[in-house]
VEXRO-857360 format. One record per residue: residue number from 1; residue in one letter; x, y, z of N, C-alpha, C, O in turn. Coordinates in steps of 0.02 Angstrom, whole numbers, plus 50000, padded with zeros to 5 digits. Each point is the difference from the previous one (the first is absolute). Layout:
REM VEXRO-857360
<node n="NUM" res="A" n_X="X" n_Y="Y" n_Z="Z" ca_X="X" ca_Y="Y" ca_Z="Z" c_X="X" c_Y="Y" c_Z="Z" o_X="X" o_Y="Y" o_Z="Z"/>
...
REM end
This chain:
REM VEXRO-857360
<node n="1" res="M" n_X="41573" n_Y="44726" n_Z="43276" ca_X="49959" ca_Y="50059" ca_Z="50007" c_X="50019" c_Y="50049" c_Z="49944" o_X="50059" o_Y="50011" o_Z="49986"/>
<node n="2" res="N" n_X="49890" n_Y="50018" n_Z="49984" ca_X="50011" ca_Y="50046" ca_Z="49945" c_X="50039" c_Y="50062" c_Z="50023" o_X="49992" o_Y="50022" o_Z="50057"/>
<node n="3" res="Q" n_X="50049" n_Y="50004" n_Z="49900" ca_X="50041" ca_Y="50058" ca_Z="50016" c_X="49958" c_Y="50064" c_Z="50007" o_X="50019" o_Y="50045" o_Z="50036"/>
<node n="4" res="F" n_X="49924" n_Y="49958" n_Z="49929" ca_X="49957" ca_Y="50058" ca_Z="50002" c_X="49931" c_Y="49982" c_Z="50027" o_X="49977" o_Y="49944" o_Z="49994"/>
<node n="5" res="R" n_X="49991" n_Y="50105" n_Z="50037" ca_X="49931" ca_Y="49995" ca_Z="50024" c_X="49966" c_Y="50066" c_Z="49987" o_X="50032" o_Y="50053" o_Z="49997"/>
<node n="6" res="E" n_X="49902" n_Y="49944" n_Z="49996" ca_X="49962" ca_Y="50062" ca_Z="49994" c_X="49956" c_Y="50006" c_Z="50062" o_X="49969" o_Y="49951" o_Z="50022"/>
<node n="7" res="F" n_X="50028" n_Y="50109" n_Z="50005" ca_X="49960" ca_Y="50013" ca_Z="50061" c_X="49972" c_Y="50071" c_Z="49994" o_X="50038" o_Y="50048" o_Z="49992"/>
<node n="8" res="D" n_X="49896" n_Y="49958" n_Z="50011" ca_X="49967" ca_Y="50065" ca_Z="49995" c_X="50024" c_Y="50040" c_Z="49939" o_X="50010" o_Y="50060" o_Z="50005"/>
<node n="9" res="G" n_X="49998" n_Y="49906" n_Z="49938" ca_X="50019" ca_Y="50034" ca_Z="49939" c_X="50074" c_Y="50017" c_Z="49993" o_X="50021" o_Y="50028" o_Z="49950"/>
<node n="10" res="E" n_X="50018" n_Y="49955" n_Z="50101" ca_X="50073" ca_Y="50013" ca_Z="49998" c_X="50037" c_Y="49934" c_Z="49990" o_X="49976" o_Y="49947" o_Z="50019"/>
<node n="11" res="V" n_X="50083" n_Y="50057" n_Z="49950" ca_X="50041" ca_Y="49940" ca_Z="49990" c_X="50056" c_Y="50000" c_Z="50052" o_X="50031" o_Y="50052" o_Z="50014"/>
<node n="12" res="Y" n_X="49980" n_Y="49889" n_Z="50015" ca_X="50052" ca_Y="49991" ca_Z="50050" c_X="50048" c_Y="49946" c_Z="49977" o_X="49980" o_Y="49951" o_Z="49968"/>
<node n="13" res="R" n_X="50085" n_Y="50058" n_Z="50048" ca_X="50052" ca_Y="49951" ca_Z="49982" c_X="50026" c_Y="49967" c_Z="50064" o_X="50012" o_Y="50034" o_Z="50051"/>
<node n="14" res="K" n_X="49998" n_Y="49901" n_Z="49946" ca_X="50029" ca_Y="49962" ca_Z="50055" c_X="50072" c_Y="50022" c_Z="50009" o_X="50038" o_Y="50006" o_Z="49952"/>
<node n="15" res="V" n_X="49982" n_Y="50006" n_Z="50111" ca_X="50069" ca_Y="50018" ca_Z="50015" c_X="50030" c_Y="49951" c_Z="50049" o_X="49964" o_Y="49972" o_Z="50042"/>
<node n="16" res="D" n_X="50100" n_Y="50018" n_Z="49953" ca_X="50035" ca_Y="49956" ca_Z="50047" c_X="50037" c_Y="50043" c_Z="50050" o_X="50047" o_Y="50036" o_Z="49982"/>
<node n="17" res="G" n_X="49933" n_Y="49960" n_Z="50080" ca_X="50034" ca_Y="50038" ca_Z="50053" c_X="49983" c_Y="50074" c_Z="49997" o_X="49955" o_Y="50021" o_Z="49965"/>
<node n="18" res="G" n_X="50083" n_Y="50016" n_Z="50073" ca_X="49988" ca_Y="50072" ca_Z="50003" c_X="49947" c_Y="50017" c_Z="50051" o_X="49964" o_Y="49957" o_Z="50024"/>
<node n="19" res="G" n_X="50033" n_Y="50106" n_Z="49993" ca_X="49951" ca_Y="50022" ca_Z="50049" c_X="49930" c_Y="50005" c_Z="49972" o_X="49990" o_Y="49999" o_Z="49939"/>
<node n="20" res="I" n_X="49963" n_Y="50008" n_Z="50106" ca_X="49931" ca_Y="50006" ca_Z="49980" c_X="49977" c_Y="50071" c_Z="50014" o_X="50020" o_Y="50030" o_Z="50050"/>
<node n="21" res="S" n_X="49938" n_Y="49997" n_Z="49907" ca_X="49977" ca_Y="50069" ca_Z="50006" c_X="49924" c_Y="50002" c_Z="49997" o_X="49967" o_Y="49954" o_Z="49975"/>
<node n="22" res="E" n_X="50005" n_Y="50100" n_Z="50051" ca_X="49929" ca_Y="50011" ca_Z="49995" c_X="49981" c_Y="50000" c_Z="49926" o_X="50034" o_Y="50032" o_Z="49960"/>
<node n="23" res="G" n_X="49911" n_Y="49934" n_Z="50022" ca_X="49979" ca_Y="49997" ca_Z="49931" c_X="50024" c_Y="49937" c_Z="49964" o_X="49973" o_Y="49982" o_Z="49948"/>
<node n="24" res="D" n_X="50078" n_Y="49984" n_Z="50080" ca_X="50021" ca_Y="49936" ca_Z="49971" c_X="49945" c_Y="49949" c_Z="50014" o_X="49954" o_Y="50014" o_Z="50038"/>
<node n="25" res="C" n_X="50051" n_Y="49928" n_Z="49932" ca_X="49953" ca_Y="49946" ca_Z="50014" c_X="50039" c_Y="49938" c_Z="50021" o_X="50058" o_Y="49991" o_Z="49981"/>
<node n="26" res="I" n_X="49910" n_Y="49966" n_Z="50058" ca_X="50030" ca_Y="49937" ca_Z="50019" c_X="49953" c_Y="49943" c_Z="49981" o_X="49939" o_Y="50009" o_Z="49997"/>
<node n="27" res="V" n_X="50090" n_Y="49932" n_Z="49991" ca_X="49962" ca_Y="49940" ca_Z="49984" c_X="50025" c_Y="49944" c_Z="50045" o_X="50060" o_Y="49988" o_Z="50005"/>
<node n="28" res="Y" n_X="49894" n_Y="49978" n_Z="50027" ca_X="50016" ca_Y="49941" ca_Z="50040" c_X="49991" c_Y="49938" c_Z="49957" o_X="49955" o_Y="49997" o_Z="49958"/>
<node n="29" res="S" n_X="50088" n_Y="49953" n_Z="50053" ca_X="49991" ca_Y="49936" ca_Z="49966" c_X="49955" c_Y="49956" c_Z="50043" o_X="49985" o_Y="50018" o_Z="50057"/>
<node n="30" res="Y" n_X="49994" n_Y="49926" n_Z="49917" ca_X="49960" ca_Y="49953" ca_Z="50039" c_X="50038" c_Y="49978" c_Z="50062" o_X="49971" o_Y="49994" o_Z="50054"/>
<node n="31" res="E" n_X="50094" n_Y="49994" n_Z="49939" ca_X="50042" ca_Y="49978" ca_Z="50056" c_X="50004" c_Y="50054" c_Z="50053" o_X="49995" o_Y="49985" o_Z="50060"/>
<node n="32" res="N" n_X="50013" n_Y="50079" n_Z="49920" ca_X="50004" ca_Y="50056" ca_Z="50047" c_X="49936" c_Y="50004" c_Z="50042" o_X="50003" o_Y="50011" o_Z="50060"/>
<node n="33" res="I" n_X="49940" n_Y="49981" n_Z="49907" ca_X="49936" ca_Y="50006" ca_Z="50035" c_X="49992" c_Y="49942" c_Z="50049" o_X="49979" o_Y="50011" o_Z="50057"/>
<node n="34" res="A" n_X="50037" n_Y="49929" n_Z="49922" ca_X="49992" ca_Y="49941" ca_Z="50042" c_X="50045" c_Y="50001" c_Z="50061" o_X="49979" o_Y="49983" o_Z="50055"/>
<node n="35" res="E" n_X="50084" n_Y="50038" n_Z="49936" ca_X="50047" ca_Y="49999" ca_Z="50056" c_X="49983" c_Y="50050" c_Z="50054" o_X="50020" o_Y="49991" o_Z="50058"/>
<node n="36" res="R" n_X="49944" n_Y="50062" n_Z="49926" ca_X="49982" ca_Y="50051" ca_Z="50050" c_X="49929" c_Y="49993" c_Z="50024" o_X="49978" o_Y="50039" o_Z="50043"/>
<node n="37" res="S" n_X="49984" n_Y="49913" n_Z="49932" ca_X="49930" ca_Y="49990" ca_Z="50019" c_X="49960" c_Y="50065" c_Z="49991" o_X="49962" o_Y="50020" o_Z="50044"/>
<node n="38" res="I" n_X="50046" n_Y="50012" n_Z="49899" ca_X="49965" ca_Y="50062" ca_Z="49987" c_X="49952" c_Y="49994" c_Z="49941" o_X="49978" o_Y="50050" o_Z="49972"/>
<node n="39" res="K" n_X="50005" n_Y="49888" n_Z="50009" ca_X="49959" ca_Y="49990" ca_Z="49940" c_X="49929" c_Y="50026" c_Z="50009" o_X="49964" o_Y="50008" o_Z="49951"/>
<node n="40" res="H" n_X="50014" n_Y="50005" n_Z="50110" ca_X="49933" ca_Y="50027" ca_Z="50011" c_X="49996" c_Y="50075" c_Z="49986" o_X="49945" o_Y="50027" o_Z="49995"/>
<node n="41" res="I" n_X="50113" n_Y="50007" n_Z="49999" ca_X="49999" ca_Y="50072" ca_Z="49988" c_X="50039" c_Y="50021" c_Z="49937" o_X="49990" o_Y="50056" o_Z="49976"/>
<node n="42" res="L" n_X="50054" n_Y="49901" n_Z="49998" ca_X="50039" ca_Y="50016" ca_Z="49941" c_X="49994" c_Y="49943" c_Z="49949" o_X="49993" o_Y="49942" o_Z="50020"/>
<node n="43" res="S" n_X="50012" n_Y="50075" n_Z="49917" ca_X="49995" ca_Y="49949" ca_Z="49947" c_X="50067" c_Y="49995" c_Z="49963" o_X="50033" o_Y="50050" o_Z="49988"/>
<node n="44" res="P" n_X="49987" n_Y="49888" n_Z="49996" ca_X="50062" ca_Y="49992" ca_Z="49962" c_X="49992" c_Y="50027" c_Z="49929" o_X="49944" o_Y="50002" o_Z="49973"/>
<node n="45" res="D" n_X="50111" n_Y="50018" n_Z="49997" ca_X="50003" ca_Y="50023" ca_Z="49931" c_X="49955" c_Y="50061" c_Z="49986" o_X="49974" o_Y="50008" o_Z="49945"/>
<node n="46" res="T" n_X="50018" n_Y="50035" n_Z="50106" ca_X="49960" ca_Y="50060" ca_Z="49995" c_X="50043" c_Y="50060" c_Z="50018" o_X="50039" o_Y="49998" o_Z="50048"/>
<node n="47" res="L" n_X="49956" n_Y="50056" n_Z="49913" ca_X="50038" ca_Y="50060" ca_Z="50015" c_X="49968" c_Y="50039" c_Z="50058" o_X="49940" o_Y="50012" o_Z="50000"/>
<node n="48" res="Y" n_X="50102" n_Y="50006" n_Z="50049" ca_X="49978" ca_Y="50043" ca_Z="50055" c_X="50043" c_Y="50062" c_Z="49999" o_X="50062" o_Y="49996" o_Z="50002"/>
<node n="49" res="E" n_X="49906" n_Y="50063" n_Z="49996" ca_X="50037" ca_Y="50063" ca_Z="49998" c_X="50026" c_Y="50018" c_Z="50069" o_X="49964" o_Y="49993" o_Z="50050"/>
<node n="50" res="V" n_X="50099" n_Y="50029" n_Z="49953" ca_X="50030" ca_Y="50023" ca_Z="50063" c_X="49974" c_Y="50070" c_Z="50014" o_X="50010" o_Y="50046" o_Z="49960"/>
<node n="51" res="L" n_X="49955" n_Y="49961" n_Z="50097" ca_X="49968" ca_Y="50064" ca_Z="50017" c_X="50045" c_Y="50045" c_Z="50041" o_X="49996" o_Y="50061" o_Z="49995"/>
<node n="52" res="D" n_X="50046" n_Y="49909" n_Z="50047" ca_X="50041" ca_Y="50040" ca_Z="50045" c_X="50063" c_Y="49961" c_Z="50016" o_X="49998" o_Y="49939" o_Z="50008"/>
<node n="53" res="V" n_X="50059" n_Y="50096" n_Z="49998" ca_X="50064" ca_Y="49968" ca_Z="50016" c_X="50031" c_Y="50037" c_Z="50059" o_X="50002" o_Y="50061" o_Z="50001"/>
<node n="54" res="D" n_X="50023" n_Y="49901" n_Z="50047" ca_X="50036" ca_Y="50028" ca_Z="50057" c_X="50063" c_Y="49959" c_Z="50009" o_X="49996" o_Y="49943" o_Z="50025"/>
<node n="55" res="D" n_X="50061" n_Y="50083" n_Z="49955" ca_X="50062" ca_Y="49960" ca_Z="50002" c_X="50040" c_Y="50011" c_Z="50064" o_X="50058" o_Y="49980" o_Z="50004"/>
<node n="56" res="R" n_X="49912" n_Y="50051" n_Z="50047" ca_X="50035" ca_Y="50006" ca_Z="50064" c_X="50010" c_Y="49932" c_Z="50033" o_X="50047" o_Y="49990" o_Z="50038"/>
<node n="57" res="Y" n_X="49909" n_Y="49963" n_Z="49946" ca_X="50003" ca_Y="49933" ca_Z="50031" c_X="50014" c_Y="49947" c_Z="49948" o_X="49974" o_Y="49944" o_Z="50006"/>
<node n="58" res="G" n_X="50066" n_Y="50070" n_Z="49945" ca_X="50009" ca_Y="49954" ca_Z="49944" c_X="49949" c_Y="50017" c_Z="49947" o_X="49979" o_Y="50057" o_Z="49995"/>
<node n="59" res="E" n_X="50002" n_Y="49894" n_Z="49966" ca_X="49950" ca_Y="50013" ca_Z="49948" c_X="49931" c_Y="49986" c_Z="50028" o_X="49972" o_Y="49946" o_Z="49989"/>
<node n="60" res="Y" n_X="50001" n_Y="50102" n_Z="50045" ca_X="49933" ca_Y="49996" ca_Z="50030" c_X="49954" c_Y="50038" c_Z="49954" o_X="50010" o_Y="50060" o_Z="49989"/>
<node n="61" res="F" n_X="49940" n_Y="49907" n_Z="49984" ca_X="49955" ca_Y="50036" ca_Z="49956" c_X="49930" c_Y="49971" c_Z="50003" o_X="49989" o_Y="49944" o_Z="50024"/>
<node n="62" res="I" n_X="49964" n_Y="50095" n_Z="49951" ca_X="49929" ca_Y="49984" ca_Z="50004" c_X="49972" c_Y="49989" c_Z="49930" o_X="50014" o_Y="50038" o_Z="49953"/>
<node n="63" res="I" n_X="49946" n_Y="49908" n_Z="50040" ca_X="49959" ca_Y="49988" ca_Z="49941" c_X="49928" c_Y="49993" c_Z="50024" o_X="49988" o_Y="49998" o_Z="50060"/>
<node n="64" res="Q" n_X="49965" n_Y="49999" n_Z="49894" ca_X="49931" ca_Y="49988" ca_Z="50019" c_X="49982" c_Y="49928" c_Z="49984" o_X="50010" o_Y="49978" o_Z="49943"/>
<node n="65" res="D" n_X="49964" n_Y="49985" n_Z="50106" ca_X="49983" ca_Y="49930" ca_Z="49989" c_X="49935" c_Y="49993" c_Z="49961" o_X="49969" o_Y="50050" o_Z="49981"/>
<node n="66" res="N" n_X="50010" n_Y="49887" n_Z="50008" ca_X="49939" ca_Y="49987" ca_Z="49961" c_X="49937" c_Y="50027" c_Z="50033" o_X="49949" o_Y="50009" o_Z="49967"/>
<node n="67" res="N" n_X="50054" n_Y="50004" n_Z="50098" ca_X="49942" ca_Y="50025" ca_Z="50037" c_X="50000" c_Y="50077" c_Z="50004" o_X="49957" o_Y="50029" o_Z="50033"/>
<node n="68" res="G" n_X="50092" n_Y="50002" n_Z="49934" ca_X="50004" ca_Y="50073" ca_Z="50001" c_X="50033" c_Y="50029" c_Z="50062" o_X="49997" o_Y="50060" o_Z="50012"/>
<node n="69" res="R" n_X="50034" n_Y="49897" n_Z="50027" ca_X="50035" ca_Y="50023" ca_Z="50061" c_X="50074" c_Y="50006" c_Z="49987" o_X="50028" o_Y="49965" o_Z="49957"/>
<node n="70" res="D" n_X="50005" n_Y="50080" n_Z="50080" ca_X="50072" ca_Y="50007" ca_Z="49995" c_X="50034" c_Y="49937" c_Z="50027" o_X="49979" o_Y="49973" o_Z="50051"/>
<node n="71" res="Y" n_X="50072" n_Y="50004" n_Z="49913" ca_X="50038" ca_Y="49941" ca_Z="50020" c_X="50073" c_Y="50018" c_Z="50003" o_X="50027" o_Y="50029" o_Z="49952"/>
<node n="72" res="N" n_X="50006" n_Y="49956" n_Z="50103" ca_X="50071" ca_Y="50014" ca_Z="50010" c_X="50039" c_Y="49942" c_Z="49969" o_X="49998" o_Y="49945" o_Z="50025"/>
<node n="73" res="A" n_X="50036" n_Y="50068" n_Z="49921" ca_X="50035" ca_Y="49947" ca_Z="49962" c_X="50073" c_Y="49992" c_Z="50020" o_X="50040" o_Y="49975" o_Z="49960"/>
<node n="74" res="V" n_X="49978" n_Y="50045" n_Z="50101" ca_X="50070" ca_Y="49993" ca_Z="50022" c_X="50018" c_Y="49926" c_Z="50008" o_X="49959" o_Y="49961" o_Z="50025"/>
<node n="75" res="N" n_X="50101" n_Y="50021" n_Z="49955" ca_X="50027" ca_Y="49932" ca_Z="50006" c_X="49965" c_Y="49949" c_Z="49955" o_X="50011" o_Y="49940" o_Z="50009"/>
<node n="76" res="D" n_X="49947" n_Y="50080" n_Z="49946" ca_X="49969" ca_Y="49954" ca_Z="49953" c_X="50046" c_Y="49988" c_Z="49941" o_X="50045" o_Y="50040" o_Z="49986"/>
<node n="77" res="S" n_X="49943" n_Y="49905" n_Z="49978" ca_X="50037" ca_Y="49985" ca_Z="49938" c_X="49954" c_Y="50015" c_Z="49942" o_X="49943" o_Y="49978" o_Z="49999"/>
<node n="78" res="F" n_X="50081" n_Y="50059" n_Z="49952" ca_X="49959" ca_Y="50021" ca_Z="49944" c_X="50045" c_Y="50021" c_Z="49943" o_X="50061" o_Y="50003" o_Z="50007"/>
<node n="79" res="T" n_X="49909" n_Y="50012" n_Z="49936" ca_X="50036" ca_Y="50026" ca_Z="49942" c_X="49979" c_Y="50073" c_Z="49991" o_X="49941" o_Y="50017" o_Z="50006"/>
<node n="80" res="I" n_X="50108" n_Y="50026" n_Z="49980" ca_X="49986" ca_Y="50072" ca_Z="49992" c_X="49992" c_Y="50016" c_Z="49926" o_X="50038" o_Y="49976" o_Z="49957"/>
<node n="81" res="F" n_X="49912" n_Y="50065" n_Z="50028" ca_X="49989" ca_Y="50027" ca_Z="49933" c_X="50001" c_Y="50076" c_Z="50004" o_X="49967" o_Y="50030" o_Z="50042"/>
<node n="82" res="K" n_X="50072" n_Y="50001" n_Z="49914" ca_X="50006" ca_Y="50073" ca_Z="49998" c_X="49963" c_Y="50027" c_Z="49938" o_X="50002" o_Y="49968" o_Z="49947"/>
<node n="83" res="R" n_X="49966" n_Y="50089" n_Z="50060" ca_X="49964" ca_Y="50032" ca_Z="49944" c_X="50048" c_Y="50016" c_Z="49943" o_X="50056" o_Y="50023" o_Z="50012"/>
<node n="84" res="V" n_X="49921" n_Y="49966" n_Z="49927" ca_X="50040" ca_Y="50011" ca_Z="49940" c_X="49972" c_Y="50061" c_Z="49963" o_X="49939" o_Y="50008" o_Z="49995"/>
<node n="85" res="K" n_X="50105" n_Y="50033" n_Z="49980" ca_X="49979" ca_Y="50054" ca_Z="49954" c_X="50003" c_Y="49971" c_Z="49930" o_X="50053" o_Y="49981" o_Z="49976"/>
<node n="86" res="L" n_X="49890" n_Y="50015" n_Z="49991" ca_X="49996" ca_Y="49967" ca_Z="49935" c_X="50043" c_Y="50035" c_Z="49947" o_X="50031" o_Y="49966" o_Z="49959"/>
<node n="87" res="R" n_X="49972" n_Y="50099" n_Z="50043" ca_X="50039" ca_Y="50037" ca_Z="49951" c_X="50073" c_Y="49978" c_Z="50006" o_X="50031" o_Y="50008" o_Z="50053"/>
<node n="88" res="G" n_X="49997" n_Y="49965" n_Z="49894" ca_X="50070" ca_Y="49980" ca_Z="50000" c_X="50012" c_Y="49930" c_Z="50026" o_X="50057" o_Y="49981" o_Z="50010"/>
<node n="89" res="D" n_X="49890" n_Y="49980" n_Z="50001" ca_X="50008" ca_Y="49931" ca_Z="50025" c_X="49964" c_Y="49952" c_Z="49952" o_X="49942" o_Y="49983" o_Z="50012"/>
<node n="90" res="P" n_X="50092" n_Y="49995" n_Z="49935" ca_X="49967" ca_Y="49958" ca_Z="49949" c_X="49974" c_Y="49934" c_Z="50028" o_X="49950" o_Y="49975" o_Z="49976"/>
<node n="91" res="E" n_X="50084" n_Y="49996" n_Z="50073" ca_X="49977" ca_Y="49937" ca_Z="50029" c_X="49932" c_Y="50009" c_Z="50035" o_X="49956" o_Y="49958" o_Z="49993"/>
<node n="92" res="A" n_X="50037" n_Y="50096" n_Z="50044" ca_X="49937" ca_Y="50013" ca_Z="50035" c_X="49944" c_Y="50014" c_Z="49950" o_X="49944" o_Y="49978" o_Z="50009"/>
<node n="93" res="I" n_X="50072" n_Y="50059" n_Z="49938" ca_X="49950" ca_Y="50015" ca_Z="49948" c_X="49979" c_Y="49935" c_Z="49966" o_X="49940" o_Y="49990" o_Z="49988"/>
<node n="94" res="A" n_X="50107" n_Y="49966" n_Z="49997" ca_X="49984" ca_Y="49936" ca_Z="49968" c_X="49956" c_Y="49958" c_Z="50046" o_X="49953" o_Y="49967" o_Z="49977"/>
<node n="95" res="F" n_X="50062" n_Y="50033" n_Z="50088" ca_X="49958" ca_Y="49964" ca_Z="50049" c_X="49928" c_Y="50024" c_Z="49997" o_X="49954" o_Y="49960" o_Z="49997"/>
<node n="96" res="L" n_X="50038" n_Y="50106" n_Z="50005" ca_X="49933" ca_Y="50029" ca_Z="49999" c_X="49964" c_Y="49986" c_Z="49935" o_X="49940" o_Y="49985" o_Z="50000"/>
<node n="97" res="L" n_X="50095" n_Y="50019" n_Z="49943" ca_X="49969" ca_Y="49985" ca_Z="49935" c_X="49978" c_Y="49927" c_Z="49997" o_X="49944" o_Y="49986" o_Z="49978"/>
<node n="98" res="D" n_X="50098" n_Y="49968" n_Z="50044" ca_X="49982" ca_Y="49929" ca_Z="50000" c_X="49939" c_Y="49987" c_Z="50044" o_X="49956" o_Y="49962" o_Z="49981"/>
<node n="99" res="K" n_X="50043" n_Y="50070" n_Z="50076" ca_X="49944" ca_Y="49991" ca_Z="50046" c_X="49935" c_Y="50027" c_Z="49969" o_X="49948" o_Y="49967" o_Z="50003"/>
<node n="100" res="R" n_X="50056" n_Y="50091" n_Z="49966" ca_X="49940" ca_Y="50029" ca_Z="49969" c_X="49977" c_Y="49959" c_Z="49940" o_X="49940" o_Y="49991" o_Z="49990"/>
<node n="101" res="K" n_X="50108" n_Y="49983" n_Z="49971" ca_X="49981" ca_Y="49957" ca_Z="49943" c_X="49964" c_Y="49938" c_Z="50024" o_X="49950" o_Y="49979" o_Z="49970"/>
<node n="102" res="A" n_X="50073" n_Y="49991" n_Z="50084" ca_X="49967" ca_Y="49941" ca_Z="50028" c_X="49930" c_Y="50017" c_Z="50024" o_X="49954" o_Y="49961" o_Z="49991"/>
<node n="103" res="E" n_X="50038" n_Y="50097" n_Z="50040" ca_X="49934" ca_Y="50022" ca_Z="50023" c_X="49953" c_Y="50011" c_Z="49942" o_X="49942" o_Y="49980" o_Z="50003"/>
<node n="104" res="V" n_X="50082" n_Y="50051" n_Z="49943" ca_X="49959" ca_Y="50012" ca_Z="49941" c_X="49980" c_Y="49933" c_Z="49968" o_X="49942" o_Y="49992" o_Z="49981"/>
<node n="105" res="T" n_X="50104" n_Y="49962" n_Z="50013" ca_X="49986" ca_Y="49934" ca_Z="49972" c_X="49945" c_Y="49965" c_Z="50040" o_X="49954" o_Y="49971" o_Z="49972"/>
<node n="106" res="K" n_X="50052" n_Y="50032" n_Z="50093" ca_X="49950" ca_Y="49968" ca_Z="50044" c_X="49931" c_Y="50032" c_Z="49990" o_X="49950" o_Y="49965" o_Z="49995"/>
<node n="107" res="L" n_X="50048" n_Y="50101" n_Z="50001" ca_X="49936" ca_Y="50035" ca_Z="49989" c_X="49971" c_Y="49985" c_Z="49932" o_X="49939" o_Y="49992" o_Z="49993"/>
<node n="108" res="E" n_X="50104" n_Y="50003" n_Z="49955" ca_X="49976" ca_Y="49983" ca_Z="49933" c_X="49968" c_Y="49930" c_Z="50000" o_X="49949" o_Y="49990" o_Z="49967"/>
<node n="109" res="K" n_X="50082" n_Y="49963" n_Z="50069" ca_X="49972" ca_Y="49932" ca_Z="50003" c_X="49933" c_Y="50001" c_Z="50037" o_X="49953" o_Y="49965" o_Z="49979"/>
<node n="110" res="M" n_X="50042" n_Y="50074" n_Z="50074" ca_X="49937" ca_Y="50005" ca_Z="50037" c_X="49945" c_Y="50029" c_Z="49955" o_X="49944" o_Y="49976" o_Z="49999"/>
<node n="111" res="L" n_X="50073" n_Y="50076" n_Z="49964" ca_X="49953" ca_Y="50032" ca_Z="49955" c_X="49978" c_Y="49952" c_Z="49945" o_X="49941" o_Y="49995" o_Z="49984"/>
<node n="112" res="A" n_X="50106" n_Y="49968" n_Z="49988" ca_X="49984" ca_Y="49952" ca_Z="49947" c_X="49953" c_Y="49946" c_Z="50026" o_X="49954" o_Y="49979" o_Z="49964"/>
<node n="113" res="S" n_X="50057" n_Y="49998" n_Z="50097" ca_X="49957" ca_Y="49947" ca_Z="50027" c_X="49930" c_Y="50027" c_Z="50014" o_X="49951" o_Y="49962" o_Z="49996"/>
<node n="114" res="L" n_X="50042" n_Y="50101" n_Z="50020" ca_X="49934" ca_Y="50030" ca_Z="50012" c_X="49962" c_Y="50012" c_Z="49935" o_X="49939" o_Y="50000" o_Z="50000"/>
<node n="115" res="E" n_X="50097" n_Y="50010" n_Z="49946" ca_X="49969" ca_Y="50014" ca_Z="49935" c_X="49976" c_Y="49937" c_Z="49965" o_X="49965" o_Y="50005" o_Z="49949"/>
<node n="116" res="R" n_X="50054" n_Y="49937" n_Z="50076" ca_X="49979" ca_Y="49937" ca_Z="49967" c_X="49929" c_Y="49984" c_Z="50013" o_X="49974" o_Y="49950" o_Z="49976"/>
REM end
């Protein structure tokens, strides 16, 4: 899994361990989705923003599922991504530049094929 992801114009970095906070994102793997039988409401390899956190009962938090409903993600297995401040983070800036270059290349190829 890539160390960085982009979600709603923001860059997020994969973190190992640590607590989860409102505004973080989580990603489920194919295995995580299959073991919980939640594939009808969540998609693997997709960023889900954490909307609310209540740590009175452990790490109890809410995300929004694919149907736009609140989903309680307590006791699930997932990967946490934390928002990155681009200023002062050359790795995150390089990730974003590479991604944009790939997007531009793809668009240039599409344009070239239309001009033929």
